[in-house]
C-alpha positions as CSV (number, residue, x, y, z in Angstrom):
1,M,9.4,-0.9,-23.5
2,A,9.6,0.5,-19.6
3,L,7.2,-2.3,-18.5
4,S,6.0,-5.9,-19.9
5,F,3.1,-7.6,-18.0
6,T,2.9,-11.7,-18.5
7,I,-0.3,-13.7,-17.5
8,L,1.3,-17.0,-16.4
9,A,-2.0,-18.5,-15.1
10,R,-5.7,-18.0,-14.4
11,S,-7.9,-19.5,-11.4
12,R,-11.3,-20.7,-13.1
13,S,-13.0,-20.0,-10.0
14,T,-12.6,-16.4,-9.6
15,N,-11.3,-13.6,-11.7
16,A,-7.6,-14.0,-10.0
17,R,-5.0,-14.1,-12.4
18,L,-0.8,-15.2,-11.4
19,G,1.1,-12.8,-13.5
20,R,4.7,-11.4,-13.6
21,V,5.7,-7.7,-14.2
22,E,9.3,-6.6,-15.4
23,T,10.5,-3.3,-15.7
24,A,14.7,-1.8,-16.2
25,H,15.2,-2.8,-12.2
26,G,13.9,-6.3,-12.8
27,G,10.7,-7.9,-12.6
28,F,8.2,-8.9,-9.8
29,D,5.8,-11.6,-9.3
30,T,1.9,-10.7,-8.8
31,P,-0.5,-10.5,-7.4
32,A,2.3,-8.5,-5.1
33,F,2.6,-6.6,-1.9
34,M,4.4,-3.2,-1.9
35,P,5.6,-2.1,1.6
36,V,5.7,1.7,2.0
37,G,8.6,3.6,2.0
38,T,7.7,7.0,2.6
39,Q,10.8,8.9,3.2
40,G,13.3,6.9,0.8
41,T,12.6,4.0,3.3
42,I,10.8,1.5,5.0
43,K,11.1,3.1,8.3
44,G,13.6,1.5,10.4
45,L,14.6,-1.1,8.1
46,A,17.6,-1.5,6.1
47,L,16.7,-2.5,2.5
48,P,18.6,-5.3,2.2
49,L,16.6,-7.0,4.8
50,V,13.5,-5.8,3.2
51,K,14.5,-8.0,0.6
52,A,15.3,-10.9,2.2
53,T,11.2,-10.5,3.6
54,G,10.6,-12.0,-0.2
55,S,9.6,-8.1,-1.5
56,Q,10.5,-7.4,-4.8
57,I,9.1,-4.0,-5.5
58,I,8.5,-1.2,-3.0
59,L,6.9,2.4,-2.6
60,G,7.9,5.7,-2.4
61,N,5.7,8.9,-1.3
62,T,6.5,11.8,-3.8
63,Y,5.1,14.5,-1.7
64,H,7.6,14.0,0.9
65,L,10.6,13.5,-1.1
66,M,9.5,16.7,-2.6
67,L,9.5,18.7,0.7
68,R,12.7,16.6,1.6
69,P,15.7,16.6,0.1
70,G,14.0,17.7,-3.0
71,G,13.8,15.5,-6.5
72,S,16.5,17.6,-7.9
73,L,19.3,17.0,-5.5
74,V,17.8,12.6,-5.7
75,E,18.1,13.1,-9.1
76,K,21.7,14.3,-8.7
77,L,22.5,11.6,-6.5
78,G,21.3,9.2,-9.6
79,G,18.4,8.9,-8.5
80,L,15.6,7.1,-6.2
81,H,17.2,3.5,-6.7
82,A,20.7,4.6,-6.1
83,F,19.7,7.2,-3.4
84,A,18.3,4.3,-1.1
85,G,20.7,1.5,-2.3
86,W,17.1,-0.4,-3.5
87,P,18.1,-2.4,-7.0
88,G,14.8,-3.6,-8.2
89,P,11.2,-2.2,-9.2
90,M,10.0,0.8,-7.4
91,L,6.7,3.0,-7.6
92,T,6.6,6.6,-6.8
93,D,3.0,7.7,-5.5
94,S,1.7,10.8,-7.2
95,G,1.1,13.0,-3.8
96,G,-2.8,13.4,-4.9
97,F,-3.9,11.1,-1.5
98,Q,-2.6,13.8,0.5
99,A,-4.5,16.0,-0.8
100,Y,-7.0,13.7,1.1
101,S,-5.3,12.6,4.2
102,M,-3.9,16.2,4.8
103,S,-7.3,17.7,4.2
104,D,-7.0,20.3,7.0
105,I,-3.8,21.7,5.7
106,N,-4.5,21.8,2.0
107,A,-7.3,23.5,-0.4
108,V,-8.1,22.1,-4.0
109,N,-8.8,23.6,-6.9
110,D,-8.9,22.8,-11.1
111,D,-5.1,23.7,-10.8
112,G,-3.6,21.6,-8.4
113,V,-3.5,21.2,-4.9
114,T,-1.8,24.1,-2.5
115,F,-0.5,22.3,0.9
116,R,1.1,24.0,3.9
117,S,4.4,22.2,4.2
118,I,4.6,19.5,6.8
119,I,8.5,20.0,7.4
120,D,8.2,24.6,7.7
121,G,4.7,25.5,7.4
122,S,5.7,27.0,4.0
123,S,2.5,27.4,1.0
124,V,3.7,24.1,-1.6
125,H,1.6,24.0,-4.8
126,L,1.2,20.7,-6.7
127,T,0.2,20.2,-9.7
128,P,-0.3,17.5,-12.5
129,E,3.2,18.6,-13.9
130,R,5.2,19.0,-11.1
131,S,3.8,15.7,-9.4
132,I,5.3,14.5,-12.8
133,E,8.9,16.4,-12.8
134,V,9.3,15.1,-9.3
135,Q,8.4,11.3,-10.5
136,N,10.6,12.0,-13.2
137,Q,13.0,13.1,-10.8
138,L,12.8,10.4,-8.4
139,G,13.2,8.0,-11.4
140,A,10.5,5.3,-10.3
141,D,9.8,2.5,-12.6
142,I,6.2,3.0,-12.4
143,I,4.6,6.5,-11.4
144,M,1.2,7.4,-10.6
145,A,-0.5,10.2,-12.1
146,F,-1.8,13.3,-10.5
147,D,-5.6,12.4,-9.2
148,D,-8.6,13.9,-6.8
149,C,-9.3,11.5,-4.7
150,P,-12.6,11.9,-3.3
151,P,-14.1,10.5,0.3
152,S,-15.6,7.4,-0.7
153,V,-18.6,7.7,1.3
154,D,-20.4,10.9,2.3
155,P,-18.3,11.6,5.6
156,T,-21.7,13.7,7.2
157,A,-22.6,10.3,8.1
158,Q,-19.6,9.7,9.0
159,S,-18.1,9.7,12.6
160,R,-16.2,12.8,14.0
161,A,-12.9,11.1,12.9
162,A,-13.9,10.5,9.5
163,Q,-15.7,14.3,9.0
164,R,-12.3,15.9,9.8
165,L,-11.4,14.7,6.0
166,M,-14.4,16.9,4.6
167,V,-12.9,20.1,5.8
168,T,-11.3,20.8,1.9
169,Q,-15.5,20.9,1.2
170,Q,-16.2,22.4,4.5
171,K,-14.0,25.4,3.0
172,S,-15.4,25.1,0.0
173,V,-18.8,25.4,1.4
174,A,-18.3,28.1,3.6
175,R,-17.6,30.5,0.2
176,S,-20.3,29.2,-1.5
177,K,-23.0,28.9,0.8
178,K,-24.3,25.5,-0.2
179,P,-25.0,22.1,1.8
180,Y,-22.3,19.3,0.8
181,D,-23.4,17.4,-2.1
182,H,-21.5,14.2,-1.6
183,A,-22.7,12.9,-5.7
184,R,-21.7,16.5,-6.3
185,R,-18.4,15.7,-5.0
186,L,-17.7,12.3,-6.7
187,D,-18.7,14.2,-9.8
188,E,-15.8,16.7,-9.5
189,A,-13.5,14.1,-8.7
190,N,-14.0,12.0,-11.7
191,E,-13.8,14.6,-14.3
192,R,-10.8,16.2,-12.8
193,T,-8.9,13.3,-12.3
194,I,-9.2,12.7,-16.3
195,R,-8.4,16.3,-16.8
196,W,-5.1,16.1,-14.7
197,L,-4.4,12.8,-16.5
198,E,-4.1,14.1,-19.7
199,R,-2.0,16.8,-18.1
200,C,-0.1,14.3,-16.3
201,K,0.6,12.5,-20.3
202,A,1.4,15.6,-22.1
203,A,3.9,16.5,-18.9
204,H,5.7,12.9,-18.5
205,R,8.9,13.1,-19.9
206,R,10.4,9.5,-19.4
207,A,7.7,7.0,-20.6
208,H,11.3,5.0,-22.0
209,D,12.1,4.1,-18.9
210,Q,8.7,4.6,-16.9
211,S,5.4,3.7,-16.6
212,L,2.7,6.0,-16.0
213,F,-0.5,4.6,-14.7
214,G,-3.7,6.1,-14.8
215,I,-6.4,6.2,-11.6
216,V,-9.9,5.5,-11.5
217,Q,-12.2,7.0,-8.7
218,G,-16.0,7.3,-8.4
219,G,-16.4,6.6,-4.2
220,T,-18.5,3.2,-3.6
221,D,-20.8,4.6,-6.5
222,L,-20.8,1.5,-9.2
223,D,-22.2,4.0,-12.0
224,R,-19.5,6.7,-11.3
225,R,-16.9,4.1,-11.9
226,T,-17.7,2.4,-14.4
227,R,-17.5,6.1,-16.1
228,S,-14.3,6.7,-14.4
229,A,-12.9,3.6,-15.7
230,G,-14.1,4.1,-19.5
231,Q,-11.8,8.1,-19.6
232,V,-9.1,6.5,-17.4
233,T,-8.6,3.7,-19.7
234,G,-9.5,5.7,-22.6
235,I,-6.4,7.2,-22.2
236,D,-3.3,4.8,-23.4
237,L,-1.0,3.8,-20.7
238,P,1.5,0.6,-19.0
239,G,-1.2,-0.1,-16.5
240,Y,-3.9,1.2,-14.3
241,A,-5.2,2.0,-10.9
242,I,-8.5,1.5,-8.4
243,G,-7.5,4.8,-6.2
244,G,-10.1,6.2,-3.5
245,V,-10.7,2.5,-1.4
246,A,-10.0,1.9,1.9
247,V,-10.3,5.8,3.0
248,G,-13.8,5.4,5.3
249,E,-15.5,2.6,3.8
250,G,-16.6,-1.0,5.5
251,F,-14.6,-4.0,4.2
252,E,-18.1,-5.4,2.3
253,E,-17.9,-1.7,0.0
254,I,-14.2,-2.3,-0.7
255,V,-14.9,-5.8,-1.9
256,K,-18.0,-4.5,-4.0
257,V,-15.9,-1.6,-5.5
258,V,-13.0,-3.9,-6.4
259,E,-15.5,-7.1,-7.9
260,H,-17.2,-4.3,-9.8
261,T,-14.2,-2.0,-10.8
262,A,-11.1,-4.6,-12.0
263,P,-12.7,-6.5,-14.8
264,L,-13.2,-2.8,-16.4
265,L,-9.5,-2.0,-16.5
266,P,-7.7,-3.6,-19.5
267,E,-7.2,-7.4,-19.3
268,A,-3.0,-7.1,-20.5
269,K,-2.1,-4.6,-18.1
270,P,-1.2,-4.9,-14.4
271,R,-3.9,-3.6,-12.1
272,Y,-2.7,-1.7,-9.1
273,L,-5.5,-1.5,-5.8
274,M,-4.1,1.6,-4.3
275,G,-3.7,1.4,-0.2
276,V,-5.0,-2.1,0.4
277,G,-4.3,-3.3,3.1
278,Y,-5.7,-6.1,5.5
279,E,-4.9,-9.7,4.5
280,R,-8.6,-10.0,4.0
281,D,-8.4,-7.1,1.7
282,S,-5.6,-8.6,-0.4
283,R,-6.9,-11.7,-0.7
284,A,-10.2,-10.0,-2.2
285,G,-8.6,-8.1,-4.0
286,G,-6.4,-10.7,-5.5
287,R,-9.7,-12.9,-6.3
288,A,-11.2,-9.7,-7.9
289,G,-8.1,-9.9,-10.5
290,G,-6.0,-7.1,-8.6
291,D,-2.4,-7.7,-9.3
292,V,-0.6,-5.3,-6.7
293,F,-1.1,-4.0,-3.5
294,D,0.5,-1.6,-1.2
295,C,0.1,-0.7,2.7
296,G,1.7,1.1,5.5
297,L,0.3,-1.4,8.0
298,P,3.3,-3.6,8.5
299,R,6.0,-0.9,9.5
300,G,2.7,1.4,11.4
301,N,2.1,-1.7,13.3
302,G,5.2,-2.6,14.0
303,R,6.3,0.2,15.4
304,N,3.8,0.0,18.4
305,A,4.4,-3.6,19.3
306,F,1.6,-4.9,16.9
307,A,2.8,-8.2,14.9
308,F,0.8,-9.9,12.7
309,T,-0.2,-13.5,12.7
310,P,-2.4,-16.1,10.6
311,T,-4.8,-15.7,13.2
312,G,-4.7,-12.1,14.0
313,V,-3.0,-9.3,15.7
314,V,-0.5,-10.5,18.7
315,R,-0.4,-7.4,21.2
316,L,3.3,-7.5,22.4
317,R,3.1,-5.0,25.2
318,N,0.6,-7.1,26.9
319,A,1.8,-8.2,30.2
320,K,0.6,-12.0,29.8
321,Y,3.9,-12.1,27.3
322,A,6.2,-11.2,29.8
323,E,7.3,-14.5,30.4
324,D,6.6,-16.2,27.3
325,P,9.5,-18.0,25.3
326,S,7.4,-18.5,22.2
327,P,8.1,-16.4,19.1
328,I,5.7,-14.7,17.7
329,D,4.8,-16.9,14.7
330,P,5.8,-20.5,14.8
331,T,5.1,-21.1,11.3
332,C,7.0,-17.3,10.1
333,D,10.6,-18.2,9.2
334,C,11.6,-14.3,9.7
335,L,14.5,-12.9,11.3
336,A,12.3,-12.8,14.5
337,C,10.8,-16.4,14.8
338,R,13.4,-18.1,12.8
339,P,17.0,-15.9,13.0
340,E,19.1,-19.6,12.2
341,A,17.1,-19.4,8.6
342,H,19.4,-16.0,8.4
343,G,22.4,-17.8,9.7
344,W,22.2,-16.8,13.1
345,V,21.9,-19.4,15.8
346,F,20.8,-19.0,19.6
347,P,23.4,-20.8,21.9
348,G,22.3,-23.7,23.7
349,V,18.8,-24.1,25.3
350,S,15.9,-21.7,23.9
351,G,12.3,-21.3,26.3
352,G,13.9,-24.7,28.7
353,R,13.3,-26.5,25.5
354,E,16.3,-28.0,23.4
355,G,16.1,-26.4,20.0
356,P,17.4,-23.5,17.3
357,G,16.0,-20.8,19.0
358,C,14.4,-17.9,18.8
359,Y,13.8,-14.0,19.9
360,S,10.3,-14.6,21.7
361,K,8.0,-12.6,22.9
362,G,9.0,-12.0,26.4
363,Y,12.4,-10.7,24.7
364,L,10.4,-8.5,22.5
365,R,8.1,-7.2,25.3
366,H,11.0,-6.0,26.9
367,L,12.3,-4.3,24.0
368,F,9.3,-2.1,23.9
369,M,8.7,-1.6,27.4
370,A,12.8,-0.4,27.7
371,K,12.3,1.5,24.4
372,E,15.3,-0.1,22.3
373,M,14.5,0.5,18.7
374,L,15.3,-3.5,17.8
375,G,11.9,-4.2,19.1
376,P,10.2,-1.9,16.2
377,I,12.7,-3.1,13.5
378,L,12.2,-7.0,14.6
379,V,8.8,-6.9,14.5
380,S,8.4,-4.6,11.7
381,L,10.5,-7.4,9.7
382,H,8.4,-9.7,10.9
383,N,5.1,-8.3,9.4
384,V,6.4,-7.1,6.2
385,R,7.3,-10.9,5.8
386,H,3.3,-11.9,6.9
387,F,2.2,-10.4,3.9
388,Q,5.0,-11.6,2.0
389,R,4.2,-15.2,2.9
390,L,0.7,-14.0,2.1
391,M,1.5,-13.2,-1.4
392,V,3.2,-16.3,-1.7
393,D,0.5,-18.4,-0.7
394,I,-2.3,-16.1,-3.1
395,R,-0.2,-17.1,-5.5
396,A,-0.1,-20.9,-5.2
397,A,-4.3,-20.7,-5.0
398,I,-4.2,-19.0,-8.3
399,R,-1.9,-21.0,-9.8
400,D,-3.5,-24.2,-8.5
401,D,-7.1,-23.1,-8.6
402,D,-7.4,-24.1,-5.1
403,W,-8.6,-21.7,-2.0
404,F,-9.4,-24.0,0.6
405,P,-5.4,-24.3,2.0
406,L,-5.4,-20.6,1.5
407,A,-8.0,-20.3,3.6
408,R,-7.2,-22.8,6.2
409,R,-3.5,-21.9,7.0
410,W,-4.8,-17.8,7.0
411,P,-8.4,-18.0,8.9
412,V,-8.0,-13.6,9.4
413,A,-7.8,-13.7,5.8
414,V,-11.1,-15.2,5.4
415,P,-14.3,-13.1,6.5
416,G,-16.4,-13.9,8.9
417,E,-13.8,-15.9,10.8
418,T,-12.3,-14.9,13.8
419,A,-9.2,-15.4,15.2
420,S,-8.6,-18.0,17.9
421,A,-6.0,-16.1,20.3
422,G,-7.2,-14.3,23.2
423,D,-5.8,-10.7,22.3
424,A,-6.0,-11.5,18.2
425,E,-8.5,-9.5,16.0
426,A,-9.3,-10.6,12.4
């Protein structure tokens, strides 16, 4: 089998479960957090350093790798594992999310999605068959079905930024002269997703070593989620995903959808909660029975001097950190916060105190103000390690069936509690 999943423990007080997934390239513990490597790399981070954060599986983006350097070239150079230098498990998305996030440069119909390339502006047509072909060339251990991801909530009731994501629908509205109907859009996405899943399974040529996951849609409508889950799980696959969350709806809506949908997925197969997310999202997803999460937050925020801590985000460009000798997070053992744990000992005295030393907030702020690339590298590494430490504690909470230590150590992950730092945000 290309994939096996073993449930090792269950929480009696929640729907959470502790597990282990094995693939041809090794295994990973669940619940698991996957750093996002859009173009075959976690931006700015050498993969051995990513491995040192505790990351056991990483994600690659089919759409971007299809455009550059191309699936056939990656295949020629040994597949994505060899190409990127990552020996462990990998997952590739399908390109379906780009039909949502890049809706201003694409058009969707029942055959597939036509994009304007972000590289050279040329027209690119992505179908379920083409998505699977590229993912077969890339060779990831887990590959995702091509799906239609609709807005989770009615865009016409949202802010202008959210309404931008309705451009694709507006194009069809202009042709049909009909007003946008969110219920109809959700039904259309559900039906298109199941038809595309059938085409994906038929096109899959490497089922012996690549596991295809189907994706449940339905927005925040629980009846439509139920219907989609029934359709998608009606096709026998190694695993299933909850898609279309964290795409405009609030935290409470995310929790409602995940708590409703996760139990509808097969108990004995891994459940992937796509695009999640912040610490409280991961905690809620784990409690609901989710097994795998991914998000680009660690690297995206790290590049912009935002460092995650258990009490909230530290904005390192703030002037008050110019003379701060302390680490980002004294409880963290990453390369930035505790370099001695990685074999690097600072000389003499740190910040006027005898001690092992660290890359201080003052030094990190200097790197960002000077536009030195080491700043984004160190903070991104810290952020990835932050989320992996959270996963370790979530797994411990499930194993011990005791969530109180997690709430005490990770206040940022508990809804309704705010961070204690003056510049932090929950």
